[in-house]
C-alpha positions, 0 to 999 in steps of 0.5 A: 282461714287460720282456724279453719286450717288447723281445724282441718288438720287436727280434726279426725275426719278431715285429717286426709292425705292433703293435710298431711302433704301440707304438714310436710310442706311446712316442715320442708319450708321450715327446714329450708328457712333454717337453711337460709338463716341459720342464726335463727336456730342457732341462737335459740339452740345456744339459749336452750343449752345454756338453760339446760346446763344450768339445771343439774337435772337436765345436765345429763341430756345431750346439747341440742346441736346447731344447724349447719351453715353454708354461706351463699356463694357470691360472684364477682360483681357481688363479692368484688375481685378482678376480671382479666382478659388475656391474648394468647400468641399462636403464631408458633402452633398449627392452626388445627391444634389451636383449640387443644392448645388453649384448652391446655393452657386454660387447664393449667391456669385453673390449677394455677389459681386453685393452687392460689387460694381462689375460691370457685374461679371462672376461666374459659376461653373466647374466640373474637374473630382470629383471636384467641382469649383467656378470661378469667374472673377471681372473686374475693382476691386480695393480691391481685398483683401476684395472682396476674404474675402467676397466672401470665407464666408460660406453662412448664413441663419436664420429666424427673427421675426417681431418687434413691431411698437413701437420698430420699430420706437424707432430704426429708431428715434435712427438712425435719431440722428446719424451723417452720418458716425455713420448711416453708421456704424449702422447695427440694423434691425428696422423691424425683430429681429434675433431668435434661428432659423438658416439654421442648423435646415433646412434640405432643401428646394424643389419647389413644386406645389399646387394640387388644384391650381396648384400654384408654392410654396416652401417647407421647412423641418426642423430637429427635434430640428428646428421643435420645434423652428419652431413651437414656432416661428409661434405660437407666430407670427400668423398674422405677417411676418416671414423674412428669411435672408441670408448673412444679406439680407432678401430673403423672408418675408412670413406671418404666418396663423397658428402655424406649427408643424411637421417640414414641412411648405410651402411658398406660394405667387404669385411669378413665378416658376423662383422665386420660383426656386432662392428662393430654391437655396438660401434657400438650400444655407444657409441650406447646408454650402459648404466651398469653398477654394481659390485655384488660383488667377490671377490678370491682371493689367489696364496697362496690359489690356490697352495694350492688348486692343491696341494690339488687335485694331491694329491687327483688323485694320490691317485686315480690311485694308488688306480686304479692299485693296484686294477687291479694287484691285480684284473687282473695283467698286463692291469692292468699293461698298462692302468697303463702306458696310463693313464701315456701317457693322462695325458701326452697329456691334459695336453699337450693342456691346454698346446697348446689351451690349456685354462684350468685351474680346480678344477672343470677339474681334477675333470673330468679326474680323473673322466675317468681313472676313465672311462678305466679303466672302459673297460679293466674291460669289456674285460678282464672280456670277455676272461676269459669269453672265455678260460673259454669256451675261446678262445685268448689271441690270439682272446680279446684280439681278442673282448674289445675287438670286444664291449666296444667297443659298451658303450664307444662308447655310454657315452662318446658320451652323456657327450660329449653331456651335456659339450656341453649343459654347455659350451653352457649352463653358467657359466664353472666349469661349461664348464671342467669339461666341456671338460677331461672331454670331452677326457679322454673322447676320449683315453681312448677312444683310450687303451683301444682303440688303446694298450691293445690294442697292448700286449696283442697283443706279450705273446701267446705260447704260454708265456703261454697256459700261465700265464693266472693272469696274466690273472686266471684260475685255478682252472678247466678250460678248457671249449669254447665253448658252442653258440649257442642 
């Protein structure tokens, strides 16, 4: 078969569109393979560059670049880390503002965790009966106690006024005069100074639209005491910036146009509706403090995560090998083509997982393994239909085209229904279910490409008069070809 394949590729009469398509598929598979395991390319490149640099004649030729290395992103159950569940105390908040308050707190906690240096944290709100909970998953975290202490703090909102230029410069000069260790401990803000106005004086914030320009803006409403403080603050800072800080970080720095009385104000600007909505959530997180209490903590060690990864990869490998043996035994030559397509499919999916990137969990790997079976299922439908067409007297080339054509409807419908299921699971499911749904959906989409495009291109290359006489290789034996049945 290999000699037949290369003959087809490099013989002029056979250098068809299908041959060029197969070449493109192989190049894509090779690129994906290096994407998955860049060391294979980099080691060869290092050796080649070393040999080239030893020879003075070739030293002027630029070195071959290394392949970019993007690691797989592993989830909590594979990388190790901690799973935290917090329960929110909403007793001091109106029922109509529960969802808004929890979304605001979630946003603040996510910012805190990101500042802590955790890569891709998972933070979501969960409702159990009348209880509102916050689920936090921190993969690869080392200092768990510090992270817990930081997460559990109630969000703090305050308003700050702009410092004079001379005062700002004095603070910056003092900062520059410190040693590196002292600079890391330096916490004084050189641009804004704190005032008496804090989040406890803010009733709430809402998303608004200007009636004239329809521009997105953020509305603020203060308490009676807060209105007086805000009027004094804006009165002495007309033409200057007024910064709003949440947990010590600025979230908005609007300019004061005039003294504002009455306890209501608007923040206008060029921000989008999504940005304005996020600002509203952050303001309300500080204006509506929601204490959260840690009620459950599960820590997964790195060694346990590594063991789970090895076991899941072993199970995936055994599953793929079982599928390969079945395809080779039952479908022979088409089965071999399907196996090659399956290997290409695997490299493409894993490369996509790296490029998106997809956070791989045990459930996600299960979704990938399931998609492998679905990829082979499409080939089974096609090959069985091909065998029927051959029994009815079709030529080999006609049977291949007809097999793909008639099997496509079933493949399309079954995979479409599976994709709809994945969409529902991803939309309504928890983090583990979402990982399963995402990897399964990606696998289904690539499997359709593999079965319909890759397998078909390979089969077209092996069509010949010689193969017409050896249909045993296609699982056809022990029968006399009949003419195609007449339509009734």
